Structures are given as C-alpha cells and as structure tokens.
N, C-alpha and C positions, 0 to 999 in steps of 0.2 A: 404268600398267597398266606392262610389260617394253617395253625398247625391242626391235624385230623389230629391229634390227642387231644386238643383241649377246646372250650368251646367261650372262649373270650372274644373280642373284637379283635382288628387288625391291629398289628402293632406297629410303631414307627417305623420300627428296622425292616418287618414285613411289606409295608407301603413304599418305601426308598428300596428296597433292595433289587427289585426290578420293576421293565416295564408294563411287565403284562401286569403284575400287580396294578400297578400302576392304575390303567386302562381299564382291567376287573371293576375298579374300586368306584367309577362312573356308571357300572350298569348293577349294582349289586342292588336285591327287590327287598322291602319291607320284609321283615317274619312273618308278620300279619297278613300279607298279601300271600305268601308263601305259603303260610297255613291253609287258605280256604277260610272259607266262611265258619264265623262264631270260634274258629282260632284266637286261644286268647295266651299273647307271649307273657312268659316266666316272669319279665318283671311289672306286668300288671294284677297281676296273682295276689288273693290274699293268702299273707300265714296263719294258717287254722290249726288248731292245738285240737284231739276231740276228745271229750270223757265219757266213757262210756263204750262200746264196741259191739258188745252183744244183743241182741236182739232191736230195740228198737233204735237202735246207733250205729246197725249197719248198714239201714235206708239213708240214715243220717248220714253217716262219710262218702256211703258216695254220693249222697245226695248234693254235696258240698264239694266233691272228690276231682272236682274239675279243676281249682283251686290248689292252693301248696299244704301240702298236709302237711305239717313238721314235727307233730306227735301228736302218739295214743297212748290212752291209757283206761285197763281195764280192771278190778282185781281180781278177774279170771283170767287167769293162762290158756283154760282152755277155748274160754269167749274168745278170747282176744288170736288166738288160733283162727275158729271156725271165722271169724270175718275175712280176716286174711285170704281164707280154703274160697268163700262166696266171692271176693273180691277180685278175686283169680278166675272165677267163672265168668263172672257179670263181665267185665272191665278189665284186662290182662293188662292193658296198659298202664290206667291207675293203678293194678299191684302193685306191677313195678317200683310205680313213685311210693305207695302204701308203706313196703317193704324197705324203706330207706329211710322211712321215720323212726325217731326214737321213742320206745316202749316204756310204761312206767303202769305200776298201782298204785301209786299215789298224786292225786291233780294236783297236788299243794306241792307237792317236790317239782312235779313236771311244768308248773304256772312259774316256780320260782328258780326254776336253774333254766329257762327259754325265755325268759319274761319281754328280751329284747327282740326275740325272734319273732313274737304271736303277735298278731295282729286282731285277732278273733277268737272266739270258742265256742265249739257247740256241748251243750251235756243230756246226754242220752241215759240216765241212772234212774234209780228207783224213785218216787215220788221225794221221798225224804233225804234224800241229799241234792234234788231240785238247786236249794236255798244255799244253800254250805256254799258248792260249784262254784254258782252262777253270781254269788256278793263278792268268791274269792279274785277272781276274773274281773268283774265288775269297777273293785277296788286297787284293779290295778290299770284299769283305763283301756280295758279291752273289750269287743261286741262281743255281743252273746247271741246263742238261739237258743231257747232250753225248752226242751220234751213238755209239754200238755200233764198235768196241770203245771203253771209254770213255778208254785209252790206246795207244800205242805200244810202251810197254816194260812189262816189271814193275814196276821201278823207279819209273815214273812213276804206275801205277795205284796205288802202298802212296802214296805221299807227296800221292793226287791224295785219297784215302780220308781220311789222316789230316790233313792242312792242313783241308779241307772241315771233320772235325769241330770242330779247332781253332776255326775263327772261326764254327759255328754257324749253318753256310747252311743250305737243302735242296738236295738232288741230286738225278737222276734219270739211270739211261744209258735211250738212247731204244732195251729190246728189248721193244717193242711185245707181242709173245706172252706176256711177264709178264700181261700185264695181260688176260688172255683169259681167258672163263670155264670152256674148255677145262683150262684150268694148273692152275686151281683145284679142279676136277674130278679131275686127274690126282692132284693133292696128299690130297685126301681120299679119293679109292680106297685109294691104296696106305698111307696111315695108319692106313685102317679095316679090313688087311689082307686086300685083295682078293686079294692075289698073295703074301703072306707078305713074308718078310724077302728085301730084293730085295737079288744080292750081285754083280750080272753087269748090266751096261749097256752095248748100240749105239747109238752115232748116228751117222749122215750126211746127204750134202746131195749135189744136184747140183753144185755150184760146184767148181772157177768155172767161168762165162762169160765171163773174160776173159784176155790170152793171158797164160801163167808157164813158167816155163823158160828164157827169151830170155836172148840175152848186152846188154849197154844198146848202147846207137845209137852207132857211130862218129863217126857226122855229127853234128854241129848247124844248126837253122833259125831263123830269122830270128826273134822275139817279137813276136808282134801288138799292135798297138798298145792293142787293147782290154784285155794282159792284164799283170798285173806278176807277173814270174816271179819276181822276188827275192820277193815281197811268199810267193808258192806256195810256194817251197819251205823258207820259216821256218828251221825248226831244221837243216834238211837238210842233208849237207854239198854246195859246189856246185856242183854240174854246168852246160855251157852246155844249153840248152834245147831241146826235140825235142817233137812234140805226142803221141809215144810214153808220155809220162810221167801225161799229167795228161788230168783229166775220164773217171773211170773207171774207165780202165783202173792208175793207180796202183795198185790193189787189188794187181797180181799183183808188184810188186818191195817188196823188202827192206824199203830207206831211207824209203818212202811206205805202203805198204799191209800186212795183216797175214793175207795167204793166204785160206785159205776159213773155216778155221778161227776166222780176226779177225772176218771177214764175219756167218757162218750159227750159231758156236755158240754166241753171245748170246744167238741162242736157237732153237736146237735143245737146246747142252748144257745150258740155265737150266732144263729138266722138272725131269732128273734131278739139278739142281747143287740145285736146288730141294725138291725135292720130297723128296730124301736127306739131306738138310741135310748137303750134303760138307765142305765148305771146302774146304782145301788138301790135295794131292795128299802122299802121300809120296816115291812114286818118277814116272817118267812114261818111255816107249823111245817112236820112233816109227823107219816103215823109209820110203819114197817111188821115186817113182822120180828120174830124174838133175835134178840141178838145178844153177843157176848160183850165181856170186856176184853176181848183181843181182836174180835174180825166184825167186821161189816154184818149187817141182815141181809136176809137171800132176797129181799125185796122190798121195796120201798116208796113212799109216794110223798113229794115235798108242794108245798104251794109257798110261790112268792108275793108278794104284793108291790107292784113300780107305782109310785107316786105319779101324778100329771107332771110333763114337762114339754112348757109350755103350751102349744093348741090339741097337746098329745095326749089322750086323757088318760087317768089310773090305765094298770093291768095288773091281771091276775095271769101268773105262768103257772101251768103245772106240769112236776115232771114225774116219771113212773118208771120204773125197772122192775127187773127181775118177774119178766112176765107180765106183769100188768100194763095196764095200756089204758088209755083213754076210754070214754063211749064215744061210738060208733054214728059220725052224724048223720042226716036223715038225708043230705044231698048228696052225699056217697051212692054210688051206682051199687045192688047187690051183688055181691061175687068181688066184687072189685078187692084188690086188697088195702089197707089204711099203712101207709109207706112205704117202705120196703122191708127185706128181711130181714135189717139191723136196727130198725126204727125209723122214726117220721114227728115229722112236727105239723103240728096244725094251729093256723091262722083266722082268729074268729074277728071278721069286723063286722058293721056297721053295715056291710051291703053283700058280704058273703064271705067264702071261707077260702083258703090258699092251703096245699096242703103239699111237702117234700118229702122227699129220705134223709135217711142220716149221709150226712154231707151236706144237704143239702139236695140233694139229688132227684132229678123230675119235678122240678114244681110245678105243679096246674092250680087255675082252678076249677073245681067242685061244685055241680056240676062237670063233664065232660062239655055238655053244653053251651056253660058259663066260656070254658078253654075254646071255645069254636068262634067263638062271637067277640072274644076283645079284641080290642085292637094295643097291639102292646107300644111303649111308650118307646123314642128314641134311648137307644144306651148313651149314660151322662156318666157312668164312675168309671175309672180309670181299669183297664183289666189288667191282670198279676200274670207274672212268666210263672209261676211257681211259686211257695210259701219258703223253698231254701234258696230260690234266686232272685227273689224278690229283695231278699235279705241281704246277700252278695253283692247285691245294685246297690241298696242302701250304703252298708258300708266304702262301698267306694267312692258314692257320691255326698255321705254323709244329710241324706235325704231320710224321712224318719218311713218306715214297712208298716203294712196295715195292722198288725197283729202287736206293734210293740207297748214296752209294758204299761204305757200308760193306756191303753187300753185292754190289753191283757189281764194285766194285773184286776181292776174291777169284775171282770167275768172273777176272775177264778178266787175272788174270794167272796161273790156270790153263792159261786159255787160249793165252795170250803163251806160257808155259812150252812147251809142242808144240811149239811153232815153236822153240824152243831146241831138243829134242829130233830135231829133222829139223837142223838147223844141223850135229851135229856126231854124226849118225847115222854117220861113217865110224871112228868111235871105234868103236863096236858097245855101248855100255853101258845099264845101266840108269840113269838118271842121279838120283839121288837126292838129295831138296828136304826143309832147314829151312825152314820157312817163319817163325822167331822170329830165325833168323841173316839172312835173305834167301842164304842160300848155296846152291848144286849142293857136296852137302860130297864127292860120290866122284868130278868132274870139272871139279880150279880153272879149266880153260880158258875152259869153259864160262860161267862166272860174267861174261866179257864180254859178253856177250848180254844181258846183263839191265837194259842201260841203252844210251844212244848220247851219243854226242858232239856237244853242240850247237854249230851254228856262231856265230862271233863277233856278238853283238849280242843271243843268244836265251839264255833261260834261264827254268827252272822258278822 
C-alpha cells in the first residue's frame, strides 16, 4: 500500500509485497475522478510566478490560484502579508499553497532563480514597470498575463507585441470586460447591422478618482523598512521617496501611471475597438484642463480619427474623462441615465444608436422601443470562461487568447497616443500618426513622448 507519509505512486516493492495491494491496484480510481467536476490534477497545472501581490495583484493571483503558484513577488512586504491574509479569508485551501510559494522583492531574481520551474508569469504592478517585467519573462519564453494597460509607452507596447510573437508565448492583457457576454453581444449586433454602419463613437469614464494636476512634492519622507523604493521606481528616473507617489495614487503621475484613459480605456475603448475593427488611428487631437510637468490633467477630451477598413467607413471616436460626458442623444428617453455610474459608450450608426455602460454592461438600442422590436441575431462569437481562465486554457493548448498582444498592443498604443496629444495640446495641432514608421509626422517634437528614458540598470 502507499506510504501515508508520501504522495508518490505505488512502488514496485509495495506492489509485489502483498496480494491485497495487488488486488487493490486493479480498483484504483483516477485522481481526476476522485476530485470531482472541475478538479485539476497537480500534474496538469501550470507553474506560475506572480509579480505584484498587492492591489490588483491580489485578485489576479486568486484568479489563477487553481494553478501551481511557485513564486510571489512584491516590493512591499506589508502588501505581501496583506495578500496572504486576504487569500486566507477568501480561499483557505489556496492560501495554504500560496504560503509555500517562494517570496521575493525583485522579479528579476525570482525569474532567474526559478526559470526552470516556471511556465507562466502574471504582472500586476504600476504601469511604468509592466513592460520591463513582462519582457524579462517573455525573453525566458514564459507565457505572460499583464494588467492593463500592457505598457506605459507606445514604443513599449509595440516591442512587447513583437517579442511575444517572436518567442511564441501566450499573452493576455487584463481587461476583463473583453471576456464578458455583453462584449460579444455588442459585436454580434453591430456586425448584424442593428444600427447600420458606425461612423461615430463616444466613450466616457468617471475617472480619475485619484489626485491629478498636482506638482511634485518638494519634501521627502523616510522610506518604510517594509518597502523597497528603488525597486518600485524600476526604470523611472530617480527621485526621493514620498508616499504621494505610491499605492493607487501613482496613476496620476506622468512617470508612473497612464491617467484616466490608461486605467479605463482598456475596458471602455475596447468595445468599439473590437466591434469596429479599428486598428491604428490616423490622427488624434486633445483638449484638457491645466496640468503640470509631473501629473495628468483633471479632465480631458480626446478625438481619434480611424481610417476606412474595407467596407467599414472612417470613424471619429471621442474620449471624455474627469466628469465630462458627450452630448445626450435626442433618442434617449428623458430621465434615463446615459451609460452607467462608471461611464459608457455610444455607438452612432447610420440607422440608430447602441448604448452600453462600463465594461460593455447592459447594451441596448435606444430608444427602448427600438430594443423591443430588435430581432437578435444568432450568437456567432465563442464565449469566454473569463479573462484569466481563458489565458490559462490558451497556455495549456497553445492557442491564442482574445486579448493577446497582437490585439491589445495596438489598443494600448491608441490609448497612449491620446496622452501624447494631451501633452502637446499647446501646439493646437491634430497629430498625424504613421503606425508603420511609428512617427507623429506633423509634429516631430511629440515623438519624444513615444518612449521613456530608462534609469541605469533597467532595459527592455
């Protein structure tokens, strides 16, 4: 019989040592049957290393926690402890396995020391370290899941997509709205001609819900003992530590975050981007409230112009944030909310309007009478098990996930071009974009914002 102190298979001595064991071997039941529906044998699990355990990292790790989490990394020991405590509350069984994972502050050391034991990596850090962490893993031929936006600069997004394709790894950006039923309905309805050819789209968000428009702190503060400030800065230019840079509020700083559009564009712009097959814009223009050299403005409007795509006409796409919203459609009934509390999308077609909320929630033709008369087409797009489960499934099968870098790379480039248009708004120019040459052709000075200078010791 199997030694209760081991987890291995029956040994030859055990098998031959007793007739009882010999009889028992013919009645052994496979582990996956004993485990019940949904049980994944340990041998079928991916070995995953997770970069970033606090903030969004907590939900990302829990979402992939059915796999084998071999290593965890966070520059903040308190965030690591907080994640483990949260895991214990949510899923004690997973938490026991997480406790056994090796722990690190530096993702480079984690990946170097465990390269042979890692199949895939999640990246759930502030925006400015997405690319350096993901590329480190990609070059080791590890599959990667990267939180949105997948990069902090246009150049990073382009290089990440190119390198992932070259290395043949499975990639995914963490914009979970792309995996929803509603996202697929929007695509199917528009493709079926529910509102005719779409020529105009309006997207808006209630972000920012963090500080923006501020000056850099003039004073510094002691670095907490549990926190590695140097590693948190990563490739960004050195500055003295101050708590106003870290833990969620980093989103408002040019050097660390990507502003409102970087936070929510991957969820909201994603729906028209996918449904209309938008690819690269040919021009972008922005207006905004005042901003500083250090931080994003409190509110902005960005206009993108997308060229004709086959039979699909050119599209003007507008982005609004900071409390700004598009004009209210006349077709929307009085008293009815536009979008939802977090934002929304208006698709303006030749034959009507489709409206949805954040993450594509509750898509409806407006007015409601149009929706009631609408005959829904047959479902034609494969449904998703969820953004994380989809990635795991793709890693195991070798198939492409729906927001792999060939899709999310150009989407991220589009979002970040909007931020560049904000930064050069003083020129009052509509920036003309050549995606092949990767150049803003009519305002050469703006090209400096396509990339960032990395601090010594950091590179792609």
